[in-house]
N, C-alpha and C positions, 0 to 999 in steps of 0.2 A: 334589586340594585347593583349589585357587586357582578351579576350573570350579566347587567344591561350593560356595570362599565366595561366587561371581558369584552360583549361582541363588539362593541363599540371600538375598543384596541383592536381584533381582531379584523373588523371589518377596515379598519385605519390602515393598516397592515398591510395586507391585500391588494389598497389603492396604491402606496408606496412602492410594493415590491414591484407590483407590475407596470405602473409607471418608469421607474425608476428602470425596468428592464428592459422598457422598450423603448429608453432613452439611449440604453445601453448595445441595443439587441443587432448592431451594426459595427463592421468592422471587428470580429471577433473571430478567435484563433481558439478552437475548443483542442481536444486530443481525438486523436483515432484509433489508434491501436498501435501495433507491432506491426514488425517486417524484420523478414530473413535476412533481406536482402535490396538494401534504396537504390538498385542499380538496374533489381529486375523483379520478378513476381508480377509485374502486369502493372506495375507503378510508376514505371518513365525511369528517364535519367535523369539524376538530383545534381545540382551544383554548388560546392561549400559555399556560403558565405559567411561566415564568422566562425573562430576557434579561439577557445579561450584555454590557458594551461597556470594553475596556479603558480606562484614564484615562493619559491626561501619552504617555509612551515607554516604557510599559510593553510588555511582550509576551505576559503573563497573563491569564487570568480566572477569577474561584473567583465564589461568593455562593449564595446562595439565599432563598427565599421561604418561608414559612410561615402558620398560622393561630394566634392566640392573644391575648393579653389585654395590649392597652398601653396609655399613656396619654403625656403628656409636660408636661413641667414644670421651664419654663425653657428650652425646648429640647429638653429630655433627654428617650427615651425612661424612661417607666417600667412597671413593672405596675401597673394596675388596674383595671377596671369592663368596660374597651372594649375588644370584640371587630375586630380587622381583620389586615387583613394585615400583616406584619412579616418586610422585604428585610434580608437581609445577616444575621441568626440569629445562633447562637452558633456560627455557622461562620466565619462573617471574610468578608471578602470584600478582595481587590483590584482590583476592578474595579465601573463601575456597577452597581448589581444593582437589577434592577424585574423584579416579577413579581405574578402574580395566582394566589391557590387557587382552584382551582378544584371548587365541587358536584356532586356525583353528579347533581345533578337538572339538570345544563348540558350532558349525557350523554343522547341519547337512542340507547336500546340497547346500552349497555356492559354487561360479562357479565368472568366473571374469565378469561373465553376467547381477548379479542378485544380485549384492552387495550394501547394502541400510543403508543410514544413518537415524535416527529420530531423532530429535530435539523438549524436551519436556519444557515447559512456564508454572511455578510453580508462579506465579503472583498471590494473591489475589484480583484485581480490576482486573472481567473480562474483562474489557473495556482494559487493556494494553498491549500499543505493543514493542516491542522490538525493536533493531534496530542490526543487525549482517553484521561485516563486514567480514569475513571469519575464517576460522578453515578449520585445514586440519590431516588428520589419516597419521603418521606413520607405515609401516609394516615392521615388527622385524624379523629377524630369532630369534634361542633358547637363544643366548647368547649377546643377542641386536642389534645387527648389525643392521641397516637402510639397507633394501633392495629397499624401492622405496618410494616414497610419491604419495599422492589424496589429492588437495585441492579446496575448496568451497571460491571463492571469489566474496565481491560484485562488481558491476563497478560503482556504488556509493559513492562517499567518506568519506560520513555518514552512510553509511551501511543500507542494504534492510531491511525492514519492515517485521516482522514476529509478528501475532495477538496471544493473550492469547487467546484455546481455550478453552473453557467452565471453568475456572478462577480456573484451578490449573492438578496437576499431574493425567494421566491417562485418563484427559476426550478427548484429543485428542491432534494430532502430528503431525507435518510438517515435509512430508518426501525428503527426499534427495538420488542419486543414482549416485554412481564411475561408470567413465565412460574409461576404461581404454583402451589404443588405441595399435595397434596391433605392434608397438615397444616396449612397456609395458611387454616385455617378462619375465623382476621380478614377476610380481601378480602371471604367473605361477607355479613359481618357489619356495614363496610362500605358497599356496595352496596346493601344493606338498608335504610337509612337516607339519603333525599334531602341533607340535610343534612350531612353529612360531607363533608368537605374533603380534594383532593390537594395538598400541595406540594414542593419539591424545593431538592435542594442539590448544590452541587459545591463540595467540600472546598478549604481552599488549597491540603492536602500532593493533590490530586487534579487542580491548576488547569489545565483547557484553556492551550498554549502553541502560540508561532509565529502568534499573533494579532498584528492591525494595525490595523482599520478600524475597521467597523460593529460592529451589535451582535448576537451569537448567538445563538438562541434555540431553545427547547424547550417543545412543545405536545402534549399529552396529546390520546385519546379512541381510540374505537370502532375498529377494521379489519377491511376482511372476510374471508375466506379462501381473496380471491386476491389479496393480500399475499405476494409473493416473497420466500419463507421459502429464504432461501442458506444459513443456519444451525442446524443443530438439534441442541439438547440432546440428551446420552445419558440418558434416565429414570433416576430413582432405583434401579429394578431391575436395571437393566445395571449400574451403578454397583457396588449390591451385590451384582453376579455377580461382578466386578473382583478386590471385595476379596477372596469368598470365594476364588475363586482363586487368588491370591496365598496364602493362609494353606492353603490345600490343596498348591501348587506345595512351599511350603516345609518342611510337612510330611512330605509323601512322601521329598522328598529329605533330610531329619534320616534318618527311616527306614532309607531305604538302603544310608546312610551308616554308622548302627550296625550292619547285617548282613554289611557287606563289613569293620570290623572283628571 
């Protein structure tokens, strides 16, 4: 009886895992490896989007940059007819947040299949390690509307560990790649207009931790097929098969149990 319950639970878990992963398989960012130079090594030029630097004695960094309508009144940001880059945004910031949204026209040869994100750590301690819980890109039209998002999310609640490469900016970078699924037709719409823009955010709840020095930065741009793909997510069809397998296992076990009774 116990073995039947265990198998049923296992089958249900496989079903839930497969279908949940299938639902979230599109628009994800995965870690791809390490590159020595983000402007070379066959990866093409990348452009910085977001820079975060801890303030005071803090140990975490979060913030954002987006494209939108804003102006100022007595030094206070207000919405108006002026379009520009807005740091901080609606996600708050516990660090000095600087950034520039980038237009589609800023990149040569950018496609849905080669969209890369480069993360650079700038800490004085060469042995420093940072934890990254998650970050997102948001793809906007020319007037600030959000067409879609792509997200990196650590499976570790404390965040994935990333080493400081070379002890400073330009000495090595961590490479990520955005994966867009068949249902993500919005990315084709985004790529079709040169005036559309990409922004980025690191939520306060996903703040990078164990920072202590310079500004960490995120850049985006096209990468080539030579990029070192260390982690390759299962395609949607595979996750769907896992979910179906779990359902079949659970059904078969229940039928066998009824025959035994």
